[in-house]
C-alpha positions as CSV (number, residue, x, y, z in Angstrom):
1,M,11.0,16.2,-10.1
2,L,7.6,14.3,-10.4
3,Q,7.5,10.9,-11.8
4,A,4.6,8.8,-13.1
5,I,3.7,5.9,-10.7
6,N,1.9,3.5,-13.1
7,R,3.7,3.6,-16.4
8,S,2.8,0.1,-17.6
9,G,-0.9,0.9,-18.3
10,S,-2.0,-2.0,-16.1
11,D,-5.3,-2.2,-14.3
12,K,-3.6,-1.6,-10.9
13,S,-4.2,1.4,-8.7
14,L,-2.1,2.9,-6.0
15,Y,-3.5,2.5,-2.4
16,L,-2.1,4.3,0.6
17,V,-2.5,2.2,3.7
18,C,-2.1,3.8,7.1
19,F,-2.5,2.0,10.4
20,D,-2.5,2.6,14.1
21,I,-2.2,-0.7,16.0
22,V,-2.0,-0.9,19.8
23,S,-0.4,-4.4,20.2
24,D,3.2,-4.9,19.2
25,R,2.3,-8.5,18.2
26,I,-0.6,-7.5,16.0
27,R,1.4,-4.6,14.5
28,Y,4.1,-7.1,13.5
29,R,1.6,-9.3,11.8
30,V,0.0,-6.4,10.0
31,V,3.4,-5.2,8.8
32,K,4.3,-8.7,7.6
33,C,1.0,-8.9,5.7
34,L,1.4,-5.5,4.1
35,K,5.0,-6.3,3.0
36,T,3.5,-9.0,0.7
37,Y,1.3,-6.4,-1.0
38,G,3.4,-3.2,-1.1
39,Q,6.3,-1.0,0.0
40,R,6.7,0.5,3.4
41,V,7.2,4.3,3.0
42,Q,7.0,5.2,6.7
43,K,6.7,3.4,10.0
44,S,2.8,3.1,9.7
45,V,2.3,3.8,6.0
46,F,2.5,1.5,3.0
47,E,2.0,2.2,-0.7
48,C,0.5,-0.8,-2.5
49,M,0.0,-1.1,-6.3
50,L,-3.0,-3.4,-6.5
51,N,-5.8,-4.6,-8.8
52,D,-9.3,-4.9,-7.3
53,K,-8.9,-8.6,-6.4
54,Q,-5.6,-8.0,-4.6
55,Y,-7.0,-5.0,-2.7
56,L,-10.0,-7.1,-1.5
57,E,-7.6,-10.0,-0.5
58,M,-5.3,-7.6,1.4
59,K,-8.2,-5.9,3.2
60,S,-9.8,-9.2,4.2
61,A,-6.5,-10.5,5.5
62,L,-5.8,-7.3,7.5
63,D,-9.4,-7.2,8.9
64,K,-8.8,-10.7,10.4
65,L,-5.6,-9.5,12.2
66,I,-6.8,-6.4,14.0
67,K,-9.0,-5.7,17.0
68,P,-11.5,-3.2,15.6
69,E,-12.3,-1.9,19.1
70,E,-8.8,-0.6,19.5
71,D,-7.0,-0.6,16.2
72,S,-7.5,1.2,12.9
73,I,-6.4,0.8,9.3
74,R,-7.2,3.4,6.7
75,Y,-7.1,2.7,2.9
76,Y,-6.8,5.6,0.5
77,L,-7.3,4.9,-3.2
78,L,-5.2,7.4,-5.2
79,C,-6.5,8.2,-8.7
80,K,-4.0,7.8,-11.5
81,N,-3.7,11.5,-11.9
82,C,-3.0,11.9,-8.2
83,A,-0.5,9.1,-8.2
84,R,1.4,10.7,-11.0
85,N,1.8,13.9,-8.9
86,I,3.3,12.4,-5.8
87,A,6.4,14.4,-4.7
88,I,8.9,13.2,-2.2
89,S,11.1,15.5,-0.1
90,G,14.2,13.9,1.5
91,L,14.7,10.1,1.4
92,G,12.3,7.9,-0.4
93,T,11.5,6.1,-3.6
94,Y,8.5,6.1,-5.9
95,T,6.2,3.1,-5.8
96,E,5.8,1.7,-9.3
97,D,3.9,-1.2,-10.8
98,E,6.4,-4.0,-11.4
99,E,6.4,-5.1,-15.0
100,V,6.5,-8.9,-15.4
101,I,7.8,-10.4,-18.6
102,I,6.9,-14.1,-19.3
103,I,9.2,-15.9,-21.6
């Protein structure tokens, strides 16, 4: 069964962030940073529901952590139609935009 990812109509988009980091210490810091922006879906893959500002903040923070000569991080922006058509086989949950209600 396919589920919509961004049902709230917000200005956020789904980013798939994949990394290959040589150093355990740097990898730990990259994972810690990514956990503040999204959900870990595999060992080296995060799904992050972000607006443009959050994406730029995340990318800037990650760029400061890695060694570009030996590490890599890839960022894939999934269009809303593509994000709605994500399918999962086996264990896993769908990444959705959290709705915030201010009272």
